[in-house]
C-alpha positions in Angstrom: 15.1 -2.0 -3.0 12.4 -1.8 -0.4 10.1 -4.9 -0.7 7.2 -2.9 0.6 7.5 -0.3 -2.0 7.8 -2.9 -4.8 4.7 -4.6 -3.5 2.8 -1.3 -3.3 3.7 -0.1 -6.8 3.0 -3.5 -8.4 -0.4 -3.8 -6.7 -1.3 -0.4 -8.1 -0.3 -1.6 -11.5 -2.4 -4.7 -11.2 -5.4 -2.6 -10.4 -4.8 -0.5 -13.5 -4.5 -3.6 -15.6 -7.8 -4.8 -14.4 -9.3 -1.4 -15.3 -7.8 -1.7 -18.8 -9.2 -5.2 -19.2 -12.7 -4.1 -18.2 -12.9 -0.8 -20.1 -13.9 -1.4 -23.7 -14.3 2.3 -24.6 -12.1 4.4 -26.8 -10.2 1.6 -28.5 -9.3 2.0 -32.2 -8.3 -1.1 -34.2 -4.9 -0.5 -35.9 -4.1 -4.1 -37.0 -5.9 -7.4 -37.5 -4.3 -10.5 -38.9 -4.3 -14.3 -38.2 -7.0 -13.9 -35.5 -5.0 -11.3 -33.6 -6.4 -7.8 -33.0 -4.3 -4.8 -32.0 -6.0 -1.6 -30.9 -4.9 1.6 -29.3 -6.1 4.6 -27.4 -4.2 7.6 -25.9 -2.3 6.8 -22.7 -3.0 8.7 -19.6 0.4 7.8 -18.2 2.6 9.6 -20.8 2.3 11.4 -24.2 1.9 8.2 -26.2 -0.5 5.3 -26.8 -1.7 2.4 -24.8 -1.9 -0.7 -27.0 -4.1 -3.7 -26.5 -3.6 -7.0 -28.2 -6.0 -10.0 -28.1 -5.9 -13.4 -29.7 -6.7 -17.0 -29.0 -3.8 -19.4 -28.9 -3.8 -23.2 -29.5 -2.5 -24.5 -26.1 -3.7 -24.7 -22.5 -3.3 -21.7 -20.3 -0.5 -23.5 -18.4 1.4 -24.1 -21.6 1.0 -20.6 -22.8 1.9 -19.1 -19.5 5.1 -21.2 -19.4 6.4 -19.2 -22.3 5.1 -15.7 -21.4 5.9 -15.8 -17.7 8.1 -12.7 -17.1 9.6 -14.2 -13.9 11.2 -17.2 -15.8 14.7 -16.5 -17.0 15.9 -17.9 -20.3 12.6 -18.6 -22.0 11.6 -15.3 -23.6 14.8 -15.0 -25.6 14.0 -18.3 -27.2 11.0 -17.1 -29.1 10.4 -13.4 -28.7 12.3 -11.6 -31.5 12.1 -8.3 -29.5 13.9 -9.7 -26.5 17.7 -10.5 -26.4 17.9 -10.9 -22.6 15.6 -11.0 -19.6 17.2 -11.3 -16.2 15.9 -11.2 -12.7 17.7 -8.5 -10.8 16.0 -9.0 -7.4 13.4 -11.5 -6.3 11.1 -10.8 -3.4 8.8 -13.8 -3.7 8.1 -16.3 -6.5 5.4 -13.8 -7.6 7.2 -10.5 -7.3 10.6 -9.4 -8.7 12.6 -6.8 -10.5 13.7 -7.6 -14.1 16.0 -6.1 -16.7 14.9 -6.7 -20.3 17.2 -5.9 -23.3 15.8 -5.5 -26.8 17.6 -5.5 -30.2 17.6 -2.7 -32.7 14.4 -2.5 -34.8 12.7 -0.7 -37.6 15.7 -1.1 -39.9 17.9 0.1 -37.0 16.0 3.3 -36.6 15.3 2.1 -33.1 18.6 1.2 -31.4 18.9 -1.4 -28.6 16.9 -0.6 -25.5 16.9 -1.8 -21.9 14.0 -1.7 -19.4 14.0 -2.2 -15.6 10.6 -3.2 -14.2 9.0 -4.4 -11.1 6.8 -7.4 -12.1 3.9 -9.0 -10.2 2.2 -12.2 -11.1 -1.4 -12.8 -10.0 -3.5 -15.9 -10.2 -7.3 -16.0 -10.2 -9.9 -18.5 -9.2 -11.1 -19.0 -12.8 -7.6 -20.3 -13.8 -6.4 -17.0 -15.3 -2.9 -15.6 -14.7 -1.8 -12.1 -15.2 1.6 -10.3 -15.3 1.7 -6.7 -14.2 4.7 -4.5 -14.7 6.0 -0.9 -14.7 9.3 0.8 -14.8 11.3 1.2 -11.5 14.8 2.4 -10.8 17.1 -0.1 -9.2 20.6 0.5 -7.8 21.9 -2.7 -9.5 20.8 -1.4 -12.9 22.2 2.0 -13.8 22.0 3.0 -17.5 24.5 1.0 -19.6 26.5 2.1 -22.6 25.1 0.5 -25.8 21.5 0.8 -24.6 19.0 3.6 -24.5 17.0 3.3 -21.3 13.3 2.9 -22.0 10.3 3.0 -19.7 7.4 0.6 -19.5 4.3 2.3 -18.1 1.7 -0.1 -16.6 1.7 -3.1 -18.9 1.3 -6.8 -18.9 -1.0 -9.6 -20.0 -3.9 -11.8 -19.0 -3.7 -15.5 -19.8 -7.3 -16.7 -19.7 -9.0 -20.1 -20.1 -11.5 -20.3 -23.0 -14.8 -21.7 -21.7 -15.6 -25.0 -23.4 -12.2 -25.2 -25.1 -9.7 -26.4 -22.6 -6.9 -26.7 -25.2 -7.1 -23.0 -26.1 -6.2 -19.8 -24.3 -7.2 -16.2 -24.7 -4.2 -13.9 -24.3 -4.9 -10.2 -23.8 -1.8 -7.9 -23.7 -1.3 -4.3 -22.8 1.8 -2.2 -23.7 2.5 1.5 -23.2 6.2 1.9 -23.7 8.3 5.1 -23.7 11.2 4.1 -25.9 13.4 7.1 -25.1 15.7 8.8 -27.5 14.7 11.2 -30.3 12.5 8.9 -32.4 10.0 10.2 -35.0 6.4 9.6 -33.8 5.6 7.8 -37.1 8.3 5.2 -36.4 7.0 4.5 -32.9 3.4 4.3 -34.1 4.1 1.8 -36.8 6.5 -0.3 -34.7 4.2 -1.3 -31.8 1.2 -2.8 -33.8 3.6 -4.8 -36.0 5.7 -6.1 -33.1 2.6 -7.0 -31.0 1.2 -9.1 -33.9 4.6 -10.8 -34.3 4.5 -11.5 -30.5 1.4 -13.6 -30.9 2.7 -15.4 -34.0 6.1 -16.3 -32.4 4.5 -17.3 -29.1 2.1 -19.7 -30.9 5.1 -21.3 -32.7 6.9 -21.7 -29.3 3.9 -23.4 -27.7 3.4 -25.8 -30.6 7.0 -26.7 -31.0 7.6 -27.4 -27.3 4.6 -29.7 -26.9 4.5 -31.8 -30.1 
């Protein structure tokens, strides 16, 4: 894959992520529990929704990022119940790579296993924040595989932000807009994402606490 193309696409995604982070208009809350809020608004990327999650985690930004870093192999599978495998297919720099993520069946097996191939860019900011920025991209080393339905992540990622005055806590803001592929009822998709995003925060908090006791 052309490194220049990967860099260009990922920088465009990072810009969109900043726009999502700044724009507070049009969001509708669909789930609130244990200090985590999940909201949505129609996506402009595909005929589905853009979901936004926000919550404060107990743990420094460095500790939280250690577990959510999408460029670190072998960690996500340990705590994220929606990930069975995350592999780096091609690495351009320590901040830019292409990954393949596999997910298990879900929603009482109404959603069969999926795989996603994404270009991922990590960005660090002067205030100590770190962001991941990803979107789907075809890669010659990752053709569709039997046993998986190929899904597509439209611009997505997270912001791992210090909490002013509370150095041992982290604000994590996440954005997902995923096209699962296959012939799924809209009601199944719309109920799955808010629930899985809330679970993402709960399981991440457990991983952070368990690893740093």
